[in-house]
N, C-alpha and C positions, 0 to 999 in steps of 0.2 A: 802633461795633457789634462785638460778641461775635465772635472769630474760630471759624470753623466748619471741621473737618477731613473730608475725604471718607473712605469706609471703606478706599481704596487708600492714601492718605497715612499715616492710622492704621496700617495693617497695616505699612507701610514704616518709619514711626518707632519702631514698638514691637517688630519684630522677629518677627512672627507672620504666619501667613497670613490671606487675606481669608476663608478658610474657616472659620478658628477664629473670627473675629469674628463670621460668619454664626450659627455654632453658639451663641456666646454669647447673641446676639441671640434665636435661637430659644428658648432655654431661660430667657430673661428675665435672665439674669445681667448683661450691659451692652446696653443698647438704645440706639442713636442718636436722640436726641431732636430734632434739628434737621434744616432742609432748606436745601439750597443754592438759589441764584436759578434753578438749572435744575430744580428738584423733587427733587431726588435726597436720600436720607437721609443726614444729615452728624453729626457729633459735635461736641456743645458742649463749653465748659470742663469745665462738672461730669460729662459723660460721660466725657472723657478722664482726669479724677481717679478716677473710680470704675475705668475699667478699669487705670489703673496700679496700684491696691490690689488688684485682682483678679490681675493678672499676677505681682505681688510674692508673694502669698501662693502662687499656683501652683508658682512657682519655688521656694519654699521646703517645697514637699511636701505642701501642703494639698489636699483633694479638692474638687470643684466644689461638693458640698451645704455642705461647711464653710464654702468661702468665702462662698457666697450668705448662711449665718447670719452671718458674721463682717461683711461689708460692708452687709446690711441692719439690722444692730443700730442702732436709732434712738438708742441711748446713746451711740455712737461718731461722733466727727465725723472730718475728714481728719487733724487733728493727733493724734488719740487712734491713728488708724490708724499713721500715721508712727513714733509712739513705740512702738507694739506691733512694727511690723516692725522698726525698729531694734534693740529688745530681743532678737528672736528672731535676727537676724544675729549680735548679740553673741555670743550664748550659742553659735552654730555656731563663731563665729571662737575664742572663750575654747576650746572643747572642742576644736577642732583644735589651738590654739596649746599648749593642755597636753600633747596626745599628742607633737607635734613636740619639745617641751621634755624631755620623759620618754624619747623615742628618742635625743636627743642626749646626754643624761646617761648613758644606757646604753653609748651608742657611746663617750664618754669613758672610762667606768669600764673596758669592755673592752679598749680601747687600751692601758690601764695595768694589765691582767691582773688587775682587780677583778672580782669576782662579783656578781651583783644577788640580793637576797633574792627568794624565792620569793613573797611577798605582794607585793613590787613590781611583780614579772612578771607576775602576775595581774591586778592593780588596772589598770596600763597596757596589758596585750596582751591581756587577757581581753575582758569584756563590751563595754568602749569600742571596742577595734580590731575586734571581732567585727562591731559594728554597722557599723563605716565600710566595711569592704572585703566583707562577705558571705562570711566564711570557710566558710561551709557548703557552697559550691559544690562543691569535690572529694567531698563526701560525699554528695551528693544528685543531682549532675548527672554522669551517666555514660554510657557508648555504649548505645544502645538496638540490639542487632543486626540487628532485622527492617527496621529504619529505616535503619540503617548500609547494610543489603547494596542498599537502593533506590539510596542515594546512590552507592555505590562502582560499581554497574551503570551508574549514568548518567556516569561519568566515562570509560567507554568504555575504549579501549586507552591511554590517557594515562599516561605512565611518569614526567612530571614535573608535581608539583601544588602549587599555590599556594592555601593555606588562610589565607582573610582573615578578621580577627577570630576568631582561633584559640582565643582563650580557653586553657583548660587542656589542649587536645589531643584533645578527644573526636571521633570521628568521622573522625579522621585515617588514611588507609587504610595499612595495615602494609606492603604490598608494592608501594608507589611511592615515589618519591623526592620527600620533601613539604619544602616552605619555608613556615614558618608566619609570617605577619603578627599582631601584637597589639599594640595601644597602651598597654594597662594595663600599667604595673609590677607590680602586685598580682598579675594573671593570669598574668604571664609566669613570675613567681615560684613560681607554683604547678604550673607543668607538670612532670611526673614527670621523674625522670632517665633519659635515653636517648631524649628526645621528639626530634622533629624542630628542626632549627635556627628561631629564632624571631626576626625583625626587629622592631624596635619602629619601627612606622608606621601610619598611617591609612588607610583604605579608599579615602578621596578623593584621596590623592596616593601611589600606590603606588611605590617608588623600584626600579623594574623597567623594563628597554627593552620596546618593543613585541613580542609575541610570545616573551616569554621563556620560558613555560610552555605546556605540553601541554594544562592545565586549570586553572582556578580554581574554588575551591568557598568557600563560606560557609555555615556553619551556625547557625540561630537567633540571628543576631547584625545583622542590616540594621537592625532596630528600634532599635539602640544608635548608630547613625551619624548624623552632622550632615547630611548630604545623600545619602540612598539611591541616589537615580538617578546622581548623580555616581561615587559608590563602584561601582555596578554597571557603569557605562561604563568605569572604570578597569580593572575584572576583565576586562571584554571585549577591551581594548586589550593586555593583557598574557597573553591565554591564547586559545586556538584553541577551546576549549571551556569553557562556564560551568555550573555547577550551584549552585542556591541553594536552602536549606530555609528557608522563611518562613511567613507566614500572609496570609490573604486579608480584607482590610479593607473591601473594596468591599460586600460584601453580608453582612447581619446576619442570616442564616437561622441561622447555627450559635450565634451570640449566644444565641437563644431556645432552641436544642437543648441547649445546654450549662447546664446545672441552678447552676453556681456564678455566671456572669455574669447569669444571668436573674433568679435567686431570691435572690441574697448580695451580688453585687458590681456592679451597674448603671453603676457609676462607669468601668468598664472601657471602654465603649463612648466615653466621652470622650478615651482615650487613642489612638483609633483615626483622631482628626478629620484630622490633616495627612498621614496614612499613604498612600503611593502605592499604587495599584491594582494587581494583577496583571498587568493590560494595560499599565500603565505600565511595570512593572519588566520585564516580558517584550519590551517595545519596547526598552528600554535595553540589553537584551542581544541583543535579536533571535532570541528563542527560544519556548517555549511553557510551560504550566502543567499541573500534573495533582496530583489530590489525595493527599494521604497519611493513611492510615487509621492511627488510634492506637491499639494493642493494649491491652487491658483491664489487663495487668500490665507496662505499660511501664517499662522499667529507667531511663529518664532521666527526671528529675524536672521537666520543663519544665512552664509554666503548667497546660496541658491534660492533663497524663499521668495523672492520679489521678481520672479521671471516674468511675470505677466502685469507687474506694476514698476515698470522701469523709474518713475520718478521716485521712487524710495531711495536709490542709490546716488540721488543728489543730496540727499539730507546727510549730513556731518555726523548726526548721533547714531543714524544706522550704519555707517561705515565705520565708527571707532568702535563698534561692539563686534566686529569681524576682524580676525587678526590677518586675513588675507591682505587687507588695504596696508598695514604697516609692513608687511612682509615683501611686498613688491616695491615698496618705496613711495616717497612723495611725489617724484616726478612722473612717474607711470599714474599714479592715484590723480593726480592733476590733469594730467592727459585725457585719461578715461574720462573723468567726468565731464571736462570742457567738451569734449567730442560729443557723449552722450546729451549733454543740455542742449548742444547745437542741433543734433538730429532729432529730439523731441519738439524743440521749437520751431523746424522746417517740417516735420512730417516725414523725415527720411525712416525714423525708426520705424514708424506705424506702417510705412510701407513694406518695409525689408519683413516685418515680422506679422504680417495681417494674418497668419495662419493661426497666431497663439490665442487670439480672441475667442475662439471656439474650443480651446482645451480647457477641462476644469482641473487637469493633473498634468505632472510633466515627469519623465523619467532623465533625472540628471546626474547619474552616476552615484546617487546614495544607496547606501547597503546595511542590512541587518543581519549581522552574524550571530549564529545561534548553535549552542552545544550543550 
């Protein structure tokens, strides 16, 4: 008899949540076709094979619509998928390997006092490295003073502040003693001269004693953490006050209000599947959540910032500084940008969104958690 696996067992083996599997079932991407002896839905060997392909393509950056087209292709069997996946992985490996070798060559040359030709520098550290590390971040992601004022006010009378997932240092209060935590060497390297001391560590395992800081803050970073709840609990452990800027994935009303996710990038909703709700996050820190309105001329280029300036989303540099575009995959990004460009040219965007012109701020799911 063919082995059948329950939803819980498949989630455990695949390293995904049961909620993710239910979503794949709901949208018809991977549907368990078997039944256990007790009548519960279960995954057959064929279902598991399809799920393996879906997860592999997902982790290579493909969007769910692209994946559905790939795995539903009647001309492609399991062997063909494996060969395609192997080729994609080899391309990534070769690209990364070429960059590492080029960096090693330049390090050796510099150690011997030999300069590198401009052409070689641009080839290695130009477009290739730009795509790999998102060097547009400092150019498009900067402190929005009106939002910063809310964050700094929430810090209260704290004198020592831990900034978790600090990135390049935006929103660090200038009048407090700040210690930054950032796991990415790329981000640490982009912190400006004179920025706060930065420790290489992850949110889920902060290298500080209990109550070491008056306050801990995290700005637009929790969605990058491996375990958001564990990271928030760590913040609570090391500080008596916690302030977190994040977004609400538990209600979809703002997804409908935001024209970009509603009309051009529906794949964004799929990124929220495993995201904890504000209630889960506030429980982790023992606090409350309040909405944060986005000014129409927001200086920080996070995903929702250009809600009244649609032309900004046509800018490659703007998109590269926001992880959403990478996570939905290149095909979804290309389709969204092409459609938006067409609608801006034809006037369709202006017609559909003419009410936005009269608004100075928008409520698009951003939240400030304070404990």
